[in-house]
Every structure is written in C-alpha cells, then in structure tokens.
N, C-alpha and C positions, 0 to 999 in steps of 0.2 A: 525423477527424472529432475538434472539440475536445476532451482531455482534460485532466483539473484535474491528477492525477494523486493524489490524495490527499482524498478526498474525506469528507472520517470528522469525527470524531471535537475537536476543540481550530479545522478548517478549519472546519463549521457553526457558524453563527452565527445566533439568530435576534435579528430585526431591532425596532425597539418598534411595527411594527403588526403582524406577528406572522408575516410570513412569511422563511423563512430558507436566511440567503443563503453562497453559499458562498465564503470567503474564501482567500489567499495562494494569489494565480496563483505562483507562478518555478516549477512542474514545471510549466507549463503544457505539451504535444505536439501537433501531427496525428497521433492510433494508432484501432487498436480498439479499440469503446467495452468492451472485454475491461480496458485499460487500469486503468477507473476502479473494474471491481466483482468488481478477483480479491477480496478481499478480506471483499463482505461475502458473510456466513451459508448455502449455495443452500437451504438454506430455512428463510428467517428472510420475518419480512417487509422488508427491505426493499429486500429482488429480487424479494417480487411487486408491491407496489407499483412498482417499476419498470416489472415486467411488464404491470404495470393501464395505467400511462401512455404507457408509448414500444410495446405487443402486440409485443416484442423479448427473448426468453429468447437471451441470450448461451450461448456450445459452450463447452462445458467443454471439451479440450483450448485454445483461444485464456482460459479466464480463466486453467489452471494456469502457461503458459507466463507471464503475464502476471506472476504465479506470479515463479512462478521468476530472468525481467529483475528483477524489485522487486529477490528477496536476493539475485540476483548483484549486480547496478547498489550494496547496501549497503556488502557485504563488499564489495569491493573501494576505500567511501573508511573502511570502520575499516582495512582493510590500511593506504593509503597514507596511514593516520595515526596507525597504532600504529607506522609506521615512524619518524613524524617525533619529536624529539626534548620525550621529554612528562615529565615531569612531578608526573604523578598524581595530577592538581587532581578537582575532581566530576565532569565532564564527560571526564574516561580515566575510570573506576569504570564510568558508565553506559554512554559507549561497547562501553568493551570488555563488558557489559553485557547492548547490545543487536543489539553483534556476535552472540553465543552462541546467537537468538531463527535468526537467516539458515543458518548450519550447518547443511549436511545430515546428516540426525540418520530413523533412525525414530518421533522425535514429532511435529519440521516436517517431517517429507517421509515416512509409510510410506509410499506408490509404489514409493518409492525399491526396496522390498524388503527 
C-alpha cells in the first residue's frame, strides 16, 4: 500500500472547501499501513475513525515494528549529523533534543523492560 510516512501535524492542511489534505509526500513508500499508524494513539478518536472508514484494525506487532523502524532511522540521521562539523546553532540544539526522544529508554520504550 502507498504510505505517507508522517501523516500528522503540519502535514495535515485544511483546504478552503473544508476538506483536510495530506501534504509533504517526500517520504512516500510502498509499505504496510502500520507505517502511517504507529503514532496514532491506540485508544484515540483518530484510530476509531480510521477503523470506521476502512474496517481495518492495524495489528499491534506491525505498529510496534514501524515505531522501532522510525526511531532507528531518525537515530541514524542524527548520528550522521552529529559526526559532521557543527557550530552549535539552533538546528544542532533541536537535533540533539529530538534525538533524545528516539534513544531507547524506559520512558520511550517501556516494553524493553
């Protein structure tokens, strides 16, 4: 299936006619649907709406695998960035902060035990 990769937040834009549009398709891939659903809260309205429209309830293992893939991919990007010469600008500080979100820990990955 065609997946967006980041179907949330600033990538959702409401058009003048009231319809919500998904923009910024630079990370599109053919992948399991869980790739687009790993950030959606499992008990939230968005997943209920998704199930209501598609009749599909994404599996937990696929969602966890997609979450792990995303964190590992972002961690690799940040490591690459940190290995290059940097000047301590705002982008470096934000990258460091964001990288800490993806590092495995009990807070981010309670299932690691």
